[in-house]
N, CA, C and O of each residue as an XYZ file, in Angstrom:
756
protein
N      48.402     93.081     78.821
C      48.451     93.453     80.045
C      48.942     92.186     81.080
O      49.477     92.468     82.152
N      48.776     91.132     80.778
C      49.312     89.760     81.406
C      50.673     89.790     81.322
O      51.366     89.638     82.328
N      51.095     89.952     80.335
C      52.339     89.377     79.768
C      53.304     90.449     80.752
O      54.308     90.063     81.350
N      52.812     91.786     80.784
C      53.731     93.141     81.309
C      53.311     92.540     82.726
O      54.393     92.877     83.207
N      52.812     92.073     83.562
C      52.774     91.931     84.671
C      53.584     90.788     85.248
O      54.288     90.712     86.255
N      53.209     89.770     84.130
C      54.552     88.418     84.344
C      56.000     89.158     84.165
O      56.987     88.740     84.771
N      56.056     90.225     83.338
C      57.551     90.560     83.263
C      58.090     91.636     84.661
O      59.113     91.513     85.335
N      57.490     92.210     84.725
C      57.476     92.840     86.182
C      57.654     92.054     87.391
O      58.563     92.419     88.137
N      56.971     91.060     87.724
C      57.290     89.902     88.633
C      58.682     89.377     88.286
O      59.651     89.532     89.030
N      58.720     88.755     87.124
C      60.062     88.365     86.806
C      61.351     89.339     87.218
O      62.203     88.925     88.004
N      61.419     90.591     86.657
C      62.201     91.417     86.879
C      62.258     91.785     88.507
O      63.331     92.073     89.037
N      61.258     91.757     89.099
C      61.356     91.984     90.348
C      61.465     91.273     91.455
O      61.468     91.579     92.648
N      61.582     89.941     90.683
C      62.352     88.488     91.570
C      63.633     88.578     91.482
O      64.299     88.595     92.517
N      64.152     88.643     90.411
C      65.464     88.818     89.500
C      66.284     89.654     90.740
O      67.159     89.235     91.497
N      65.606     91.111     90.642
C      66.749     92.193     91.268
C      66.592     91.520     92.916
O      67.630     91.351     93.557
N      65.536     91.236     93.405
C      65.805     90.920     94.744
C      66.758     89.513     95.085
O      67.507     89.459     96.061
N      66.663     88.908     94.549
C      67.510     87.785     94.395
C      68.879     88.236     94.408
O      69.467     87.630     95.304
N      69.632     89.025     93.813
C      70.944     89.652     93.401
C      70.597     90.518     94.451
O      71.393     90.013     95.243
N      70.028     91.468     95.156
C      70.152     92.376     95.864
C      70.689     91.189     97.658
O      71.463     91.322     98.605
N      69.763     90.248     97.222
C      70.171     88.916     98.631
C      71.429     88.910     98.549
O      72.033     89.407     99.499
N      72.394     88.230     97.148
C      73.251     88.084     97.189
C      74.252     89.162     97.470
O      75.386     88.894     97.868
N      74.049     89.746     97.371
C      74.924     91.435     97.180
C      74.869     91.553     98.881
O      75.947     91.621     99.471
N      73.774     91.573     99.552
C      73.756     91.993    101.235
C      74.631     90.900    101.688
O      75.191     91.386    102.671
N      75.119     89.554    101.514
C      75.250     89.201    102.293
C      77.372     89.187    102.143
O      78.049     89.371    101.131
N      77.822     88.906    103.543
C      78.924     89.542    103.577
C      79.929     87.938    103.016
O      79.428     86.860    102.697
N      81.414     88.293    103.056
C      82.145     87.401    102.661
C      83.300     87.304    103.526
O      83.936     88.249    103.993
N      83.520     86.007    103.701
C      84.274     85.514    104.988
C      85.662     84.977    104.790
O      85.685     83.769    104.559
N      86.957     85.655    104.829
C      87.940     85.163    104.239
C      88.745     84.724    105.944
O      88.727     85.535    106.870
N      89.221     83.702    106.034
C      89.838     82.804    106.788
C      91.350     83.143    106.389
O      91.591     83.136    105.182
N      92.252     83.399    107.151
C      93.693     83.271    106.938
C      94.725     82.810    107.955
O      94.835     83.506    108.965
N      95.686     81.469    107.800
C      96.273     81.292    108.898
C      97.651     80.723    108.045
O      97.798     80.268    106.911
N      98.342     80.923    108.898
C     100.022     80.846    108.327
C      99.966     79.422    108.810
O      99.338     79.018    109.788
N     101.005     78.439    107.661
C     101.302     77.050    107.510
C     101.391     76.627    109.200
O     101.680     77.489    110.030
N     101.178     75.562    109.492
C     101.911     74.772    110.280
C     103.211     74.852    110.877
O     104.029     75.471    110.197
N     103.699     74.299    112.180
C     104.980     74.303    112.204
C     105.830     73.297    111.296
O     105.474     72.131    111.130
N     106.883     73.796    110.771
C     107.835     73.206    109.620
C     108.251     72.145    110.582
O     107.780     71.947    111.702
N     109.385     71.367    109.864
C     109.977     70.382    110.329
C     111.791     71.062    110.228
O     112.418     71.565    109.295
N     112.146     70.769    111.639
C     113.399     71.822    111.341
C     114.565     70.728    111.211
O     115.692     70.973    111.640
N     114.202     69.360    110.523
C     115.328     67.850    110.697
C     116.523     68.554    109.973
O     117.709     68.370    110.242
N     116.056     69.337    109.074
C     117.477     70.650    107.761
C     117.077     71.508    107.425
O     116.381     71.758    106.441
N     117.669     72.418    108.623
C     117.071     74.050    108.766
C     117.428     74.834    107.347
O     116.759     75.827    107.060
N     118.283     74.470    106.632
C     118.382     75.296    105.831
C     117.613     74.687    104.572
O     117.490     75.466    103.627
N     117.150     73.580    104.442
C     115.817     73.365    103.302
C     114.976     74.586    102.566
O     114.589     75.323    103.473
N     114.716     74.888    101.803
C     113.942     75.804    101.508
C     112.259     75.701    101.737
O     111.482     76.626    101.970
N     111.987     74.326    101.595
C     110.498     73.775    101.250
C     110.450     72.182    102.407
O     110.272     71.040    101.983
N     110.634     72.516    103.689
C     110.159     71.530    104.547
C     108.984     71.221    104.876
O     108.098     72.075    104.925
N     108.751     69.813    105.189
C     107.651     69.155    105.350
C     107.426     69.583    106.599
O     108.315     70.077    107.293
N     105.893     69.380    107.083
C     105.511     69.835    108.376
C     105.829     68.655    109.144
O     105.651     67.494    108.775
N     106.445     69.149    110.537
C     107.058     68.328    111.468
C     105.765     67.550    112.156
O     104.711     67.600    111.521
N     105.776     67.016    113.096
C     104.700     66.248    113.992
C     103.780     66.963    114.570
O     102.569     66.740    114.541
N     104.500     68.105    115.273
C     103.547     69.142    115.774
C     102.830     69.765    114.566
O     101.608     69.809    114.702
N     103.263     70.201    113.544
C     102.721     70.642    112.363
C     101.300     69.828    111.984
O     100.104     70.121    111.967
N     102.067     68.704    111.706
C     100.455     67.608    111.506
C      99.709     67.700    111.704
O      98.771     67.928    110.940
N      99.680     67.547    113.123
C      98.850     67.954    114.413
C      98.416     68.879    114.533
O      97.498     68.704    115.335
N      98.460     70.139    114.173
C      98.309     71.704    114.065
C      97.176     71.504    112.606
O      95.967     71.727    112.667
N      97.753     71.141    111.631
C      96.897     71.326    110.554
C      95.469     70.008    110.492
O      94.821     69.882    109.453
N      95.203     69.241    111.595
C      94.402     68.543    111.866
C      93.842     69.204    112.918
O      92.741     68.712    113.166
N      94.084     69.985    113.546
C      93.300     71.106    114.687
C      92.759     72.208    113.700
O      91.529     72.168    113.729
N      93.164     73.060    112.940
C      92.733     73.823    111.526
C      91.251     72.971    111.129
O      90.192     73.591    111.223
N      91.253     71.768    110.759
C      90.577     70.789    110.277
C      88.902     71.141    110.981
O      87.880     71.756    110.677
N      89.477     70.244    112.157
C      88.235     70.806    113.420
C      87.832     72.073    113.630
O      86.612     72.204    113.739
N      88.439     72.970    113.712
C      88.005     74.479    114.370
C      87.333     74.838    112.753
O      86.229     75.361    112.905
N      87.715     74.691    111.224
C      87.105     75.115    110.198
C      85.922     74.296    110.004
O      84.877     74.948    110.000
N      85.805     73.054    109.843
C      84.880     72.027    109.327
C      83.750     72.571    109.262
O      83.406     72.653    108.082
N      82.836     73.078    110.114
C      81.787     73.753    110.563
C      81.215     74.827    109.373
O      80.046     74.864    108.989
N      82.113     75.529    108.974
C      82.461     76.919    109.035
C      81.912     77.223    107.010
O      82.204     78.296    106.481
N      81.408     76.485    106.476
C      80.820     76.611    105.081
C      81.727     76.886    104.264
O      81.418     77.666    103.363
N      83.442     76.228    104.308
C      84.479     76.840    103.096
C      84.197     76.377    101.691
O      84.078     75.212    101.311
N      84.115     77.408    101.032
C      84.186     76.524     99.425
C      85.195     76.772     99.114
O      85.234     76.106     98.079
N      86.360     77.349     99.196
C      87.424     77.529     98.554
C      88.650     77.453     99.748
O      88.702     77.975    100.862
N      89.671     76.518     98.977
C      90.985     76.998     99.948
C      91.920     77.017     98.855
O      91.987     76.419     97.781
N      92.849     78.159     99.633
C      94.373     79.084     98.598
C      94.804     78.328     99.385
O      94.152     77.862    100.320
N      96.153     78.046     99.096
C      97.629     78.051     99.363
C      98.721     78.320     98.358
O      98.601     78.423     97.137
N      99.814     78.413     99.103
C     101.170     78.707     98.194
C     101.213     77.223     97.747
O     100.528     76.268     98.114
N     102.353     77.323     96.729
C     102.899     76.086     96.503
C     104.217     75.120     97.383
O     105.136     74.455     96.905
N     103.985     75.282     98.263
C     105.041     74.720     99.352
C     104.622     73.694     99.949
O     103.409     73.703    100.159
N     105.191     72.797    100.306
C     105.108     71.505    100.850
C     104.457     71.672    102.336
O     103.821     70.800    102.928
N     104.789     73.143    102.867
C     104.643     73.382    104.533
C     102.882     73.741    104.147
O     101.954     73.082    104.615
N     102.735     74.776    103.318
C     101.520     75.254    103.330
C     100.196     74.059    102.555
O      99.126     73.814    103.112
N     100.584     73.533    101.345
C      99.774     72.623    101.506
C      99.310     71.918    102.545
O      98.273     72.177    103.156
N     100.050     71.030    102.766
C     100.191     70.117    104.181
C      99.339     70.850    104.934
O      98.220     70.358    105.077
N      99.576     71.982    105.501
C      98.400     72.642    106.298
C      97.148     72.533    106.093
O      96.359     72.142    106.952
N      96.845     72.862    104.956
C      95.553     72.552    104.316
C      94.710     71.500    104.130
O      93.498     71.321    104.248
N      95.972     70.632    103.702
C      95.207     69.314    103.291
C      93.717     69.137    103.804
O      92.602     69.409    103.360
N      94.376     68.386    105.278
C      93.189     67.707    106.113
C      91.836     68.550    106.158
O      90.781     67.931    106.297
N      91.831     69.281    106.099
C      90.492     70.844    105.706
C      89.768     70.132    104.482
O      88.623     69.682    104.425
N      90.958     70.170    103.341
C      90.612     70.129    101.612
C      90.030     68.691    101.532
O      88.908     68.428    101.102
N      90.876     67.852    101.970
C      90.100     66.424    101.846
C      88.897     65.935    102.613
O      88.029     65.124    102.291
N      89.098     66.746    103.874
C      87.251     66.033    104.511
C      86.228     67.227    103.682
O      85.256     66.595    103.266
N      86.114     68.511    103.346
C      85.493     69.287    102.456
C      85.477     69.069    100.993
O      84.757     69.686    100.209
N      86.641     67.802    100.571
C      86.644     67.628     99.181
C      86.612     68.581     98.228
O      85.867     68.633     97.249
N      87.391     69.276     98.537
C      87.988     70.425     97.351
C      89.400     70.517     97.523
O      90.102     70.140     98.461
N      89.805     71.299     96.047
C      91.546     70.800     95.626
C      92.113     72.310     95.765
O      91.880     73.207     94.955
N      93.040     72.453     97.148
C      93.458     73.618     97.064
C      93.813     74.976     95.753
O      94.531     74.528     94.859
N      93.662     75.551     95.677
C      94.049     76.781     94.753
C      95.710     77.005     95.002
O      96.170     77.061     96.142
N      96.544     77.125     93.796
C      97.603     77.751     94.531
C      97.546     79.229     93.944
O      96.881     79.450     92.932
N      98.071     79.982     94.426
C      98.630     81.584     94.426
C     100.230     81.737     94.938
O     100.881     81.200     95.834
N     100.523     82.734     93.921
C     101.551     83.229     94.359
C     101.930     84.363     95.605
O     101.735     85.559     95.388
N     102.357     84.002     96.618
C     102.830     84.262     97.537
C     103.667     86.228     97.388
O     103.801     87.078     98.268
N     103.919     86.252     96.387
C     104.459     87.227     95.856
C     103.527     88.425     95.341
O     103.985     89.561     95.215
N     102.074     88.079     95.025
C     101.214     89.034     94.664
C     100.337     88.998     95.436
O      99.291     88.450     95.091
N     100.462     89.572     96.752
C      99.234     89.968     97.438
C      97.849     90.548     96.959
O      96.730     90.036     96.931
N      98.312     91.807     96.589
C      97.320     91.871     95.956
C      96.501     91.418     94.832
O      95.508     92.054     94.477
N      96.845     90.447     94.315
C      96.034     89.629     93.320
C      95.605     87.985     94.456
O      94.725     87.270     93.975
N      96.009     87.678     95.350
C      95.029     86.451     96.129
C      94.033     87.201     96.897
O      92.994     86.597     97.158
N      94.171     88.521     97.346
C      93.247     89.225     98.033
C      91.963     89.906     97.388
O      91.006     90.341     98.028
N      92.140     89.924     95.786
C      91.235     90.499     94.568
C      90.338     89.356     93.975
O      89.206     89.287     93.495
N      91.687     88.226     94.312
C      90.663     86.648     93.551
C      89.812     85.689     94.729
O      88.996     84.782     94.569
N      90.428     86.364     96.081
C      89.318     85.666     96.996
C      87.939     86.306     96.947
O      86.867     85.702     96.906
N      88.159     87.813     96.959
C      87.049     88.560     96.898
C      86.096     88.311     95.891
O      84.869     88.308     95.983
N      86.818     88.103     94.924
C      85.871     88.503     93.584
C      85.480     86.806     93.480
O      84.574     86.669     92.657
N      85.872     85.601     94.029
C      85.593     84.469     93.637
C      84.859     83.825     94.615
O      84.603     82.623     94.544
N      84.404     84.736     95.774
C      84.186     84.335     96.957
C      82.722     84.860     97.271
O      81.928     84.185     97.928
N      82.518     85.709     96.921
C      81.460     86.954     97.208
C      79.805     86.486     97.966
O      78.720     86.144     97.498
N      80.199     86.641     98.962
C      78.878     85.945     99.896
C      79.263     84.524    100.593
O      78.424     84.143    101.408
N      80.418     83.658    100.404
C      81.039     82.897    100.603
C      81.943     82.940    101.823
O      82.151     83.981    102.445
N      82.551     81.590    102.184
C      83.753     81.470    102.928
C      85.136     81.153    102.585
O      85.035     80.056    102.035
N      86.229     81.442    102.592
C      87.277     80.996    101.967
C      88.176     80.799    102.519
O      88.447     81.719    103.290
N      89.134     79.660    102.535
C      90.881     79.905    103.692
C      92.108     80.214    102.413
O      92.439     79.624    101.384
N      92.349     80.902    102.800
C      93.855     81.758    102.561
C      95.234     80.837    103.779
O      95.298     81.026    104.994
N      96.019     80.035    103.084
C      96.733     79.410    104.216
C      98.070     80.220    103.208
O      98.416     80.112    102.032
N      98.548     81.043    104.382
C     100.178     81.625    103.838
C     100.897     81.319    104.503
O     100.932     80.199    105.014
N     102.195     82.803    104.826
C     103.336     82.589    105.482
C     103.139     83.843    106.625
O     102.279     84.705    106.445
N     104.272     83.850    108.140
C     104.685     84.240    108.428
C     104.397     85.934    107.825
O     103.636     86.686    108.435
N     105.109     86.350    106.594
C     105.667     87.627    106.076
C     104.141     88.089    105.272
O     103.848     89.283    105.212
N     103.355     87.177    104.759
C     102.271     87.730    103.683
C     101.400     87.939    105.106
O     101.726     88.946    105.735
N     100.352     87.129    105.683
C      99.082     87.373    106.038
C      98.496     88.604    106.157
O      97.396     88.959    105.734
N      99.608     89.450    106.982
C      99.093     90.561    107.919
C      99.177     91.722    106.301
O      98.476     92.718    106.121
N     100.002     91.295    105.561
C      99.931     92.302    103.978
C      98.182     91.448    103.170
O      97.352     92.238    102.720
N      98.015     90.609    103.135
C      97.026     90.478    102.986
C      95.393     91.019    103.719
O      94.412     91.659    103.340
N      95.718     90.510    104.612
C      94.334     90.949    105.825
C      94.531     92.478    105.355
O      93.365     92.830    105.179
N      95.380     93.629    105.040
C      95.527     94.657    104.458
C      95.026     94.877    103.572
O      94.312     95.865    103.403
N      95.315     93.814    102.574
C      95.052     94.400    100.782
C      93.495     93.690    100.809
O      92.876     93.588     99.749
N      92.992     93.278    101.908
C      91.277     92.935    102.205
C      90.337     94.223    103.006
O      89.178     94.184    103.417
N      91.353     95.353    103.035
C      90.657     96.243    103.788
C      90.939     96.020    105.293
O      90.749     97.034    105.965
N      91.342     94.940    105.971
C      91.099     94.820    107.164
C      92.378     95.680    108.428
O      93.373     96.373    108.214
N      92.013     95.412    109.148
C      93.497     96.338    109.954
C      93.428     95.514    110.853
O      92.321     95.039    111.107
N      94.619     95.086    111.626
C      95.321     94.080    112.561
C      96.260     95.009    113.365
O      96.654     96.077    112.896
N      96.607     94.560    114.600
C      97.618     95.604    115.936
C      99.082     95.216    115.652
O     100.052     95.634    116.283
N      99.115     94.082    114.279
C     100.767     94.085    114.419
C     101.094     93.910    112.715
O     100.336     93.726    111.762
N     102.166     94.016    112.786
C     102.929     94.732    111.122
C     103.125     93.166    110.493
O     102.975     92.984    109.285
N     103.429     92.191    111.294
C     103.738     90.741    110.675
C     104.151     89.897    111.714
O     104.600     90.411    112.738
N     104.070     88.689    111.611
C     103.825     87.377    112.311
C     105.216     87.237    112.593
O     106.025     87.733    111.809
N     105.640     86.561    113.717
C     107.084     86.416    114.095
C     107.169     84.654    113.523
O     106.194     83.936    113.305
N     108.591     84.286    113.383
C     108.529     82.911    113.022
C     108.311     82.094    114.311
O     109.186     81.249    114.500
N     107.327     82.162    115.248
C     107.127     81.398    116.311
C     105.706     81.585    116.723
O     105.292     81.169    117.805
N     104.848     82.311    115.724
C     103.480     82.659    115.698
C     102.717     81.238    114.730
O     102.479     81.251    113.522
N     102.498     80.270    115.556
C     101.838     79.379    114.349
C     100.413     78.877    115.211
O      99.939     77.741    115.253
N     100.050     79.786    115.692
C      98.329     79.560    116.276
C      97.448     80.195    116.083
O      96.351     80.002    116.608
N      97.731     81.184    115.219
C      96.764     82.467    114.985
C      95.801     82.058    114.081
O      96.296     81.563    113.068
N      94.756     82.092    114.100
C      93.445     82.334    113.125
C      92.667     83.359    112.659
O      91.758     83.744    113.393
N      92.845     83.938    111.484
C      92.517     85.636    111.265
C      91.270     85.434    110.532
O      91.433     84.951    109.412
N      89.903     85.714    110.924
C      88.638     85.668    110.447
C      88.714     86.949    109.593
O      89.705     87.615    109.895
N      88.039     87.434    108.717
C      88.154     88.855    107.829
C      86.653     88.353    107.275
O      86.296     87.279    106.789
N      85.849     89.733    107.590
C      84.482     89.612    106.994
C      84.177     90.663    106.705
O      84.135     91.610    107.490
N      83.777     90.717    104.963
C      83.774     91.728    104.835
C      82.123     91.887    104.019
O      81.497     91.157    103.250
N      81.787     93.552    104.806
C      80.473     92.852    104.439
C      80.149     93.994    102.434
O      80.984     94.350    101.602
N      78.806     94.147    102.454
C      78.736     94.705    100.822
C      79.052     96.076    100.468
O      78.994     96.646     99.378
N      79.574     96.696    102.203
C      79.785     97.640    101.332
C      81.612     98.128    101.258
O      81.897     99.300    101.010
N      82.314     97.458    101.416
C      83.748     96.527    101.638
C      84.234     97.008    102.986
O      85.415     97.328    103.120
N      83.323     97.077    104.057
C      84.181     97.370    105.319
C      84.740     95.877    105.746
O      84.209     94.886    105.246
N      85.764     95.751    106.630
C      86.318     94.535    106.798
C      86.558     94.494    108.345
O      87.283     95.385    108.787
N      86.163     93.784    109.032
C      86.317     93.252    111.003
C      86.754     92.088    110.572
O      86.258     91.296    109.771
N      87.928     92.053    111.302
C      89.007     91.404    111.522
C      89.175     90.426    113.019
O      90.188     90.564    113.705
N      88.585     89.902    113.233
C      88.534     88.712    114.255
C      89.981     87.438    114.614
O      90.115     86.374    114.010
N      90.858     87.930    115.685
C      91.934     87.130    116.059
C      91.475     86.073    116.700
O      90.719     86.320    117.640
N      91.801     84.525    116.378
C      91.387     82.985    117.241
C      92.973     82.654    117.328
O      93.895     82.866    116.539
N      92.921     82.109    118.478
C      94.140     80.685    118.724
C      93.490     79.192    118.658
O      92.423     78.756    119.090
N      94.150     78.818    118.217
C      93.780     77.385    117.574
C      94.858     76.324    118.125
O      96.026     76.659    118.322
N      94.469     75.250    118.317
C      95.369     74.330    119.152
C      95.892     74.574    120.130
O      95.450     75.257    121.054
N      97.230     73.873    120.025
C      98.243     74.234    120.761
C      98.935     75.359    120.882
O      99.382     75.733    119.797
N      99.319     76.362    122.198
C      99.604     77.362    122.211
C     100.780     77.608    121.713
O     101.727     77.267    122.421
N     101.114     78.308    120.277
C     102.419     78.676    119.818
C     102.695     79.577    119.612
O     103.057     79.637    118.437
N     102.800     80.917    120.344
C     102.934     82.427    119.290
C     103.694     83.068    120.557
O     103.666     82.836    121.766
N     104.525     84.162    119.571
C     105.081     84.904    120.415
C     105.024     85.987    120.280
O     105.897     86.618    120.875
N     104.123     86.705    119.550
C     103.613     87.970    119.510
C     102.164     87.945    120.651
O     101.148     87.255    120.562
N     102.498     88.847    121.573
C     101.480     89.085    122.647
C     100.114     90.202    121.754
O     100.254     91.392    121.475
N      99.079     89.473    121.526
C      97.770     90.455    120.962
C      97.263     91.329    122.394
O      96.802     92.462    122.253
N      97.396     90.678    123.837
C      96.452     90.772    124.498
C      96.441     92.374    125.329
O      95.625     92.878    126.101
N      97.746     92.865    124.762
C      97.857     94.224    125.130
C      97.465     95.304    123.564
O      97.285     96.521    123.521
N      97.448     94.635    122.818
C      96.980     95.288    121.656
C      95.615     95.189    121.586
O      94.935     94.262    122.026
N      95.135     96.434    120.870
C      93.426     96.500    120.472
C      93.127     95.633    119.833
O      92.476     96.144    118.922
N      93.175     94.286    119.639
C      92.429     93.285    119.089
C      91.255     92.510    120.091
O      91.118     92.470    121.313
N      90.512     91.938    118.987
C      90.055     90.881    119.344
C      89.949     89.338    119.241
O      89.393     88.754    118.310
N      90.595     88.694    120.393
C      91.183     87.488    120.516
C      90.401     86.456    121.098
O      90.072     86.688    122.261
N      89.998     85.344    120.598
C      88.975     84.363    121.175
C      89.755     82.999    120.901
O      90.777     83.111    120.224
N      89.433     81.847    121.302
C      90.483     80.568    121.735
C      89.480     79.889    121.046
O      88.376     79.862    121.590
N      89.689     79.050    119.416
C      89.077     77.983    118.784
C      89.625     76.761    119.356
O      90.375     76.162    118.584
N      89.465     76.261    120.432
C      90.184     74.953    120.752
C      88.325     74.629    121.100
O      87.955     73.525    121.499
């Protein structure tokens, strides 16, 4: 009888601890790379400009206390440089992903970060599709080449429902107007 009670207690504790892990939401932050250098406009993989380097430092400042455990970046100088100040501060190595496989990065971020927080650094044409692959919705179809200050926060609850918040961070630099759209926008300066 004594052993049976211990076994029941053990499985009850195990079940409750797993339920607690499942009940936690997962937060995926998404940001476009910061401003790129225009020294050579035809260059396929440019560095960040001085403004972009400042923005990447601003990103680290904004996200430093968000308990991010994983940072994903494409293998471009501008995305990696955007991620590096935060990665360095948090002692993380960015995980490289293929920007052409939107479903794979969304699934990977969700699977590897259940109940945790992660950051995905991407491009103007990839962020909205990744948000949609995370089951989120936004009032725009794509960012423009002049949208650099938007920070998307996608919180996925245990049922898979996603809530998207859009914030602006750092110095204002965007062309897409979200004020007239149904989006929650905040400033994170």
